[in-house]
C-alpha positions, 0 to 999 in steps of 0.5 A: 320282894326280891330273891336272888340265888344261884341256880347252879351247884356251888362246885361249878362256880368259877370254872370259866362258864358263861354266866347268864343273869336272868331277871324273873318278874312274877308274883306267883311263888309256885311259878318262880319255883318252877322256873328256878328248878328248870334252870337248875336241871340244866347243870349238865350244860358245861358251858353256861350257868344261870344266875336268877334274880326274882321280883314280884311286882312290875315296879321292882322289875323296872327298878332292877332294870334301871340299876343292873344289866341282865341277859334276859327278862322273864315277864309274867304278863298279868302282874298285880300293879301292871300288865305286860304291855304297860311294863314293856312300854315303861321299860323301853322308855327307861332304856335310855337310862339303862341297858336294853334286854331281851324279854320273854313273856310267861303267862298262864293264859294263852291269848292271841291278842296279848301275844300280838301286842307283845310281839309288836312291842318287841318281845322275843318269845311268848311262852305258856307256863303249862307247856314249859319244860326245862329244855324248852325254857333254856332253849327259848332263853338262849335263842332269845339272847342270840336273836336279840344280839343279832338284832342289836348288831344289825341296829348298830350297823344300820345306825352306823350306816345312817350316821355315815349317810348323814355325814355324807349328806352334810359333806355334800351340802358343805361341798355344794356350799363351797362350790357356790361360794367359789362360784360367787368368789369367781364372779366377784373376782371377774367383776373386780377385775373388770372394774379394776381394769376400767377404773385403773386404766382410765386414770392411768391413761390420763396420767400418761397423757398429762405426762406427755404434755409436760414433756412437750413443755407447752407451758414452759421449759422444764429443768433437767431435774423436772424432766427426770421426774416426769420421765419416772412418772411416765415409766412408772405409769406405763409399767402399771398399765402393762401390769394391769393388762397382764393381770387380765391376760392371766385371768383369761388363761385360767378360763382357757379350759373351755377355749382350747381347740386341741388337734394335731399340730406340726411343731416344725411349722410353729417353730418356723412361724415364730422364727419368722416373727422374731428374727428381726428382733434377734438381728437388731441385737446382733444375735443368731436365731437358730432353728436348724434342729427343728426340721422333719421327723417329729411326730405331730403334737396334740395342742391348741395351735394358736396357744402353742404359738403364743407360748413359743413366741413368749419363750423365744422372745424372752430368750432374745430379750435377755441375751446380749451376745451369742445365740438363741437356739431352738431344738426339737426332741422326739419322744423318748422314754417319757413319751413327750415331744420337747421343744428346747429354747437354749440361749447364751444370755445372763442365766438364772441362779439355781436357788431362784429357778423354782420361782421363775414361773410364779406370778409377778416374780422377777429375777432381781438384776440390772438386765431385768429392770432395764427390760421391764415386764410384769413377771406374768409371761412365764406364768401364763405360758406354763399355765397354757402348756399344762392346760394342753397336757404338757408343761414348761421346765427350765435349767440355767447356769448363771452367766452362761445361759438358760434352757426352757423346755416345752413338753407336749403330748404327741398326737395319736399315731396316724392323725392328720393335720387340719387342711386349713392349718396346712394352708394357713402355714403355707400362706404365712411362710409365703408372706415371709418370702414375699416380705423379703423381696417386696421392697425391691419390687415396690421400688422398681414399679411403685406406680403399677404395684397393687395395694395390699389389703389384709382381710379378716372374716369367718367365711372362707368362700366369701373371702376367696371370692372377695380376693378374686373380685378386687384383683388385680387392683388390690392384692387381698391377703385374708385369714380366718384367724384373728391372731394372724391379722397383726402379723400379716399387716406388719409383714405385708406392709398392708395399707388397709385392714378389713375386719368383719365385726359382725361375726358374733364373737370378739375375735375382730377386737382381738385383731384390732388389739394386735394391730395396736402393738404395731409401730406407728409407721406400720399402722393401717386404716381399718374398714369395719364391715358386718356379716361378710358372707358368700350367702345372698342377702335379702334383696330388701336388706340395707347395706350399712357401711361403718366406713374407713376408720383409723384405730388408736390405742388408749393411752395414746401419744401425741404422735399416735393421735396425729398420725391416725388423723393423717391416716383417716383423712388421707393426708400423708403425715410426713408432708409439711404444712399439715392442714388445720383440720377441725377435729371433734373429740367424742369421749365420756372421760374428761381427762382423755378429752383434755389430753387429746384436745391439747395434743391436737391443738399443739399439732396445729389442728382445731379441736373441740370436744363433747362428752357423749354420742348424742351430743356428738351427733348434734354438734356434727349436724350444727357444724360438720368437722373435718375428722372425728376422734371417737371412743367406742365405749360410752354411755347414752349412745356408744361409738357404734351408734354414732358411726351408724348414724354418721354413715346413714346421714348424707351430711356426715357420711364422708367424715373420717373417723379415728376410733379410740380403743383400749389396748387390752380389753376385758372379756366384758368389754369384748362382749360389749363391743360384740353386742353393740356391733351386732345390734347396730349391724343387724340392718343387713349383710353386705353383698360381696359386690358392695364389699368389693366396691368399698375395698376398691374405694378405700384402696384407691384412697390409700394409693392417693394418700401415698400409702399404697404398696 
């Protein structure tokens, strides 16, 4: 049975009072009457009224709760069809379909166990009917409604927090998954670039080699049209090879965050060094290279010295390249309101259209004009330079007027006030500028007393004490110029006209191979022989350790030309390439790439030499033992037995130890290739460190050999 009636007097309806809808579930009519009376007695409360709905069974109460919303539920614990625990369990189950409601237990029997069970199930209060009054009932209802409201709000807030936490966990998982995907993508990119580098360079080397064979007209004279077509193949192949190498440089620039060595750097010193390097290039074009506005007074900047030199060399080199007349001016500006030191490179070249300026730092972008096409390039130099500048906390910007010239500005952060330059940086700058001064007077000195002049040798290693002692031991017969910076080797060779380069390939990193790559940028007439040494150290080695001499080799870049290969053989054998009647040396070519072997064999045969070839290191050793050649052309990176293994075996075998070697190396190495060369060198050279006396003897013998070959300075 359901009874619904308003327990408030009629005249109070509609006066804006709070209406409490209360469901009373009780089978006892007298108790229902009592509750109704208690609620009516509260009519003096002006801010609320109670609407009481009465039912007599648990099923009716559950049905009402499913279909209607109530502010409070008064429940008799002992009903005809169920008890209070069963009602509450059923109601909580049904709350998924209806609104939740606070529950007060009304009972005629005070029972602690029932009360505990009721509270465990979430009731707000447990009331004994005999002790009820109008005031206590209303207070219990209002308190229960307020507590229930607060609990619901807390539950909603907790649910919201849990939802946010769950979302944060999901976002974290998504971020971790994204990071893992990016890491996988980076690894895949590195693998792709390594494979691409090798797989593209190998056929490109063959294309360029076969192209030169066609240009040599060994199989018949070419028509003018055929010559033009072959030239286009050669230019296109060379451009594609340069592009491949530049892509590798760009990917290495992306990884420089872990390689930068930021320290106080003297901007003026860097400008001096770059000017010394590029002034001949400017003179050859008849343009002035002016650095007079980069003198004393500038604060030190916080930068990686070698990378800053690379950036400035690129910017100034570009300015010279695209300026046919006028000047290239380097201007240094101290910090102003922006707090940055600026290096401005101002040229009077072709200029750039204003609409194209925002794109000049994009990868692979080139301004479309005849001068750009004539000078070539991959469009990556500026992108790499700007990336390096930003990694150092600065930037590169540009302004330009078409037909009048351009200004490229390198922005750099000043070093902390009072910071000092590293002593070794100061010493190296002094040595570089001294080399520049000596280079200017060197030709005259050589002409005056060529027979008495010392042979100049450039040495690279990491141990300053060992290099200093080595220079002392080989003097005065050999003038040894040393550096601990691999980036300086190529410049020193060119400026010093060095006849020999000593490379410590056992340093554990790939710096020696970067130095070797730099040397490959030199003109053929400036290429020097190379002495490969392991573990150049001032420390006294174990008396039982063996000294391994990888010997005097000559480096040739892949792809090589006929002139480069024959010149390298002349260097390795000590036969001056300018002499007539070049001996018909028996040359063994060792390379796993069939096309590279074919091209080398054809070049050498045309030069009057007697070449033969094998495809791997083990076959090379077998062939050399069967019939020792006069000279070996050896690729370092081969399967089965690599070039270092061949060199080591040759130098420890009396029948092969004296055979000269020409080493083939890629012009631009991937990080994986550098690591391969460093690992294999370390593995081969682990037999022991050279004693400085042995090293000095090796250098003296090699220097004497260069003097005898007519290459001494």
